[in-house]
C-alpha positions in Angstrom: -40.9 28.8 156.1 -42.9 26.4 158.0 -46.5 25.4 157.1 -49.2 26.0 159.6 -51.0 22.9 160.4 -54.5 22.9 158.9 -57.4 22.4 161.1 -59.2 19.2 160.4 -62.9 19.0 160.9 -64.3 15.7 162.0 -67.7 15.0 160.3 -70.1 13.6 162.7 -72.0 10.8 161.0 -75.7 11.4 160.9 -78.0 8.5 161.3 -79.8 7.4 158.1 -83.5 8.0 158.2 -85.5 4.9 158.3 -89.1 4.6 157.0 -91.3 2.4 159.1 -94.3 0.9 157.5 -97.2 0.5 159.8 -99.2 -2.7 159.1 -102.3 -1.2 160.6 -102.4 2.1 158.6 -105.2 2.7 156.2 -102.9 2.9 153.1 -101.1 -0.3 153.9 -104.4 -2.2 154.5 -105.9 -0.7 151.3 -102.8 -1.6 149.3 -102.9 -5.2 150.5 -106.6 -5.5 149.8 -106.2 -4.2 146.3 -103.3 -6.6 145.6 -105.3 -9.5 146.8 -108.3 -8.4 144.8 -106.2 -7.9 141.6 -104.7 -11.4 142.0 -108.1 -13.0 142.4 -109.5 -11.2 139.4 -106.4 -12.4 137.3 -107.0 -16.0 138.5 -110.7 -15.7 137.7 -109.9 -14.4 134.2 -107.5 -17.3 133.5 -110.0 -20.0 134.5 -112.0 -19.9 131.3 -108.9 -19.8 129.1 -107.2 -22.7 130.9 -110.4 -24.7 131.0 -110.9 -24.2 127.2 -107.3 -25.2 126.5 -107.6 -28.2 128.8 -110.8 -29.3 127.1 -109.2 -29.0 123.7 -106.2 -31.0 124.6 -108.2 -33.6 126.4 -110.8 -34.1 123.7 -108.7 -33.3 120.6 -105.3 -35.0 121.2 -106.9 -38.5 121.0 -107.4 -38.1 117.3 -104.2 -36.2 116.6 -102.2 -38.3 114.1 -100.7 -38.0 110.6 -103.8 -39.2 108.9 -105.8 -36.1 109.7 -103.4 -34.1 107.7 -103.4 -36.3 104.7 -107.0 -37.5 104.4 -110.3 -35.9 103.4 -113.3 -35.4 105.7 -115.4 -38.6 106.0 -119.0 -38.9 104.9 -121.8 -39.0 107.4 -121.6 -42.1 109.5 -118.2 -43.1 108.2 -115.1 -43.7 110.4 -111.6 -42.5 110.0 -110.8 -39.5 107.7 -109.1 -36.2 108.3 -109.3 -32.6 107.3 -106.1 -31.9 105.3 -108.1 -30.0 102.7 -109.6 -27.7 105.4 -106.1 -26.8 106.7 -104.9 -26.0 103.2 -108.0 -24.0 102.5 -107.6 -22.0 105.7 -104.0 -21.1 104.8 -105.0 -20.1 101.3 -107.9 -17.8 102.3 -105.9 -16.2 105.2 -103.1 -15.7 102.8 -105.4 -14.0 100.3 -106.7 -11.8 103.0 -103.2 -10.9 104.2 -102.2 -10.0 100.7 -105.1 -7.5 100.6 -105.1 -6.2 104.1 -101.4 -5.7 104.8 -100.5 -3.4 101.9 -103.8 -1.4 102.3 -103.5 -1.2 106.0 -99.8 -0.2 105.9 -100.3 2.5 103.3 -103.3 4.0 105.2 -101.2 4.0 108.4 -98.4 5.8 106.6 -100.8 8.4 105.3 -102.4 9.0 108.7 -99.1 9.1 110.6 -96.6 10.8 108.2 -98.4 12.8 105.6 -101.7 13.8 107.1 -101.4 13.3 110.8 -103.6 16.2 111.8 -105.8 16.4 108.7 -109.6 15.9 108.8 -109.4 13.0 106.3 -107.1 11.1 108.6 -109.4 11.7 111.5 -112.3 10.3 109.6 -110.4 7.3 108.4 -109.1 6.6 111.9 -112.6 6.8 113.3 -114.0 4.5 110.6 -111.2 2.0 111.4 -112.0 2.0 115.1 -115.7 1.4 114.2 -114.7 -1.5 111.9 -112.8 -3.3 114.7 -116.1 -3.9 116.4 -117.9 -4.9 113.3 -119.7 -8.2 113.6 -117.9 -10.7 111.4 -121.1 -11.9 109.8 -121.7 -8.5 108.3 -118.4 -8.7 106.5 -119.6 -12.0 105.1 -122.9 -10.6 104.0 -121.1 -7.7 102.3 -118.7 -10.0 100.4 -121.7 -12.3 99.5 -123.6 -9.4 98.0 -120.6 -7.9 96.1 -118.4 -10.9 95.2 -120.4 -14.1 95.4 -123.5 -12.9 93.6 -121.2 -11.2 91.0 -119.2 -14.3 90.3 -122.2 -16.6 90.6 -120.4 -19.1 93.0 -118.8 -19.4 96.4 -115.1 -19.1 96.2 -111.8 -18.7 98.1 -111.5 -15.2 96.7 -114.7 -14.1 98.3 -113.6 -15.7 101.6 -110.3 -13.9 101.4 -112.0 -10.6 100.7 -114.4 -11.0 103.6 -111.5 -11.8 106.0 -109.5 -8.9 104.7 -112.3 -6.5 105.8 -111.8 -7.7 109.3 -108.0 -7.6 109.1 -107.5 -4.1 107.6 -108.6 -2.0 110.6 -106.4 -4.1 112.9 -103.4 -3.7 110.7 -104.0 0.0 110.1 -104.4 1.0 113.7 -101.5 -1.0 115.0 -99.2 0.1 112.2 -100.1 3.8 112.8 -99.4 3.4 116.5 -96.0 1.7 115.7 -95.1 4.6 113.4 -96.0 7.2 116.0 -93.6 5.5 118.4 -90.7 6.2 116.2 -88.8 9.2 117.8 -89.0 12.5 116.0 -85.2 12.9 116.1 -84.9 9.9 113.8 -87.0 11.6 111.2 -85.1 14.9 111.7 -81.7 13.1 111.3 -82.8 11.5 108.0 -84.1 14.8 106.6 -80.9 16.6 107.8 -78.7 14.1 105.8 -80.5 15.1 102.6 -83.2 12.4 102.4 -86.6 13.4 100.9 -89.7 12.9 103.0 -90.6 9.8 101.0 -87.1 8.3 101.4 -87.3 9.1 105.1 -90.6 7.2 105.5 -89.7 4.1 103.5 -86.1 3.7 104.4 -85.9 4.9 108.0 -89.3 5.1 109.7 -90.9 1.9 108.3 -87.9 -0.3 109.2 -87.8 1.2 112.6 -91.5 0.6 113.2 -91.4 -2.9 111.7 -91.5 -4.9 114.9 -94.7 -3.2 116.1 -96.3 -3.5 112.7 -95.6 -7.2 112.6 -97.4 -7.6 115.9 -100.5 -6.1 114.4 -100.3 -8.3 111.4 -100.1 -11.4 113.6 -103.1 -10.3 115.6 -105.1 -9.8 112.4 -104.1 -13.2 111.0 -105.0 -14.8 114.3 -108.5 -13.3 114.2 -109.0 -14.1 110.5 -108.0 -17.8 111.0 -110.7 -18.4 113.5 -113.7 -16.7 111.8 -116.6 -18.9 110.7 -119.5 -16.6 109.8 -117.9 -14.8 106.9 -116.8 -18.1 105.3 -120.3 -19.5 105.5 -121.5 -16.7 103.2 -118.5 -16.7 100.9 -116.4 -19.8 100.7 -118.9 -22.4 102.0 -117.2 -25.8 102.1 -115.6 -28.4 99.8 -115.0 -32.1 100.4 -112.0 -32.2 98.0 -108.4 -31.0 98.0 -107.7 -27.4 96.9 -106.5 -27.6 93.3 -105.3 -24.0 92.9 -108.6 -22.7 91.6 -109.6 -19.7 93.8 -113.0 -19.3 92.1 -114.6 -22.4 93.7 -115.9 -23.3 97.1 -113.1 -24.0 99.5 -112.9 -25.9 102.8 -111.7 -24.3 106.0 -111.1 -25.4 109.6 -113.6 -23.0 111.1 -116.5 -24.2 108.8 -115.5 -27.8 109.3 -115.7 -27.4 113.1 -119.1 -25.7 112.7 -120.4 -28.5 110.5 -119.1 -31.5 112.4 -119.8 -30.3 115.9 -123.6 -30.3 115.3 -123.9 -33.8 113.8 -124.9 -36.9 115.8 -122.0 -39.0 114.6 -119.2 -39.7 117.1 -116.4 -39.7 114.5 -117.3 -36.3 113.1 -117.6 -34.8 116.6 -114.1 -36.2 117.5 -112.7 -34.7 114.3 -114.3 -31.3 115.2 -112.4 -31.4 118.6 -109.2 -32.3 116.9 -109.7 -29.6 114.2 -110.2 -27.1 117.0 -106.9 -28.1 118.6 -105.1 -27.9 115.3 -106.5 -24.4 114.7 -105.3 -23.2 118.1 -101.9 -24.7 117.4 -101.7 -22.9 114.0 -102.7 -19.6 115.6 -100.1 -20.2 118.3 -97.4 -21.0 115.8 -98.2 -17.8 113.8 -97.8 -15.7 117.0 -94.6 -17.4 117.9 -93.2 -16.8 114.4 -94.2 -13.2 114.6 -92.5 -12.7 118.0 -89.4 -14.4 116.6 -89.4 -12.0 113.6 -90.0 -9.1 115.8 -87.0 -9.9 118.0 -84.8 -10.5 115.0 -85.9 -7.1 113.6 -85.0 -5.4 116.8 
């Protein structure tokens, strides 16, 4: 039995369609115009930032040496000196603020995201947090002065930390809530399906998953608190000596030192103010880099 030869069909190749872009069309010209305009706006926005950084490096790096980290601020008209106590005081007060703001902000974010997402209480708290993000920092200082400084009878690092925590809590809260909302619902369902309780699901699954985004919010809050001056003028004031571990006494900070030294007619103090500004920017940059490193490791 012989097989009949099968008819073979020859496919005629069709030419691929080509899209031609007319350089004179309205859409092309509009797109080019918007691209150029966006680039110019971006350059215009970077000019102030780059100019400030250039000025800080140019004016501050001349006094940058080991002595500024190990010596105390000089008296009026004196030469030399440093601001080691102000660096230590800044770290202490920001640390106190972080110890208050991070737990409270995280717990509030968990409540709003996991246990009362659509409740009226969560809506009110979320609205108040958004309002507090735009709160003038001096009002936080006035509040801490009226409630802490007058009660204790003295300026202190505790009062400064509490004032800074008022500014940090809404940032930590809102960023943590957004990070928790980004966790896929199937992750929660998988944890509950394996027998975990809702609390176990939140603390052992959702929070570790959202940790990178939450750390970003903490770093932003720390960066804002480190550069605040007005709250510390009302709460911690200043101190010419080293921090001895007593949180209930006036404490030096870089922001207040810059404020004090930048307005005096003495060249040495003005130069130290520029150098302190550069060191403060470097500290904030270091905190952000550490936060990004931790975020990448967590992922």
